[in-house]
C-alpha positions in Angstrom: -13.9 13.2 -16.1 -12.8 9.7 -15.1 -15.0 6.8 -16.1 -13.1 4.3 -14.0 -15.3 2.7 -11.4 -14.3 0.1 -8.8 -16.7 -2.8 -8.8 -16.2 -3.0 -5.0 -15.9 0.5 -3.6 -14.7 -0.9 -0.3 -11.5 -2.2 -2.1 -10.3 1.3 -3.1 -7.8 1.6 -0.3 -6.4 -1.9 -1.0 -6.1 -1.1 -4.7 -4.2 2.2 -4.0 -1.8 0.3 -1.7 -1.3 -2.4 -4.4 -0.6 0.3 -7.0 1.9 2.1 -4.7 3.7 -1.2 -4.0 3.9 -2.0 -7.8 5.2 1.5 -8.5 7.9 1.1 -5.9 8.9 -2.3 -7.3 9.5 -0.8 -10.8 11.1 2.3 -9.5 8.4 4.9 -10.2 7.6 7.5 -7.6 3.9 8.1 -7.1 2.4 10.8 -5.0 -1.0 10.7 -3.4 -3.8 11.9 -5.7 -3.2 13.0 -9.3 -0.2 11.6 -11.1 -0.9 13.0 -14.6 2.8 13.9 -15.0 3.8 10.3 -15.4 5.0 9.2 -18.8 3.1 6.4 -20.7 6.1 4.1 -20.1 6.0 4.7 -16.3 2.2 4.2 -16.1 2.4 1.1 -18.2 5.2 -0.4 -16.1 3.1 0.1 -13.0 0.0 -1.5 -14.6 2.1 -4.3 -16.1 3.7 -5.1 -12.7 0.2 -5.2 -11.1 -1.0 -7.7 -13.7 2.1 -9.8 -13.3 1.6 -10.0 -9.6 -2.1 -10.9 -10.0 -1.3 -13.7 -12.4 1.4 -15.0 -10.1 -1.0 -15.0 -7.2 -3.7 -16.9 -9.3 -1.1 -19.4 -10.5 0.0 -20.1 -7.0 -3.6 -20.6 -5.8 -4.5 -23.2 -8.5 -1.4 -25.4 -7.8 
């Protein structure tokens, strides 16, 4: 059972799109729904890319 909860449920679709874009950028193929067959390295690279893009966006906004 997943304990992950979106603080803003309305943002779920945007988060999924963001995740798919990040996965594409690092060369990981995601399918809709469950992706439990990913390696830890693949999942980490997606999460890392997402964080990198969020930091870049924040840095650009504070300039």
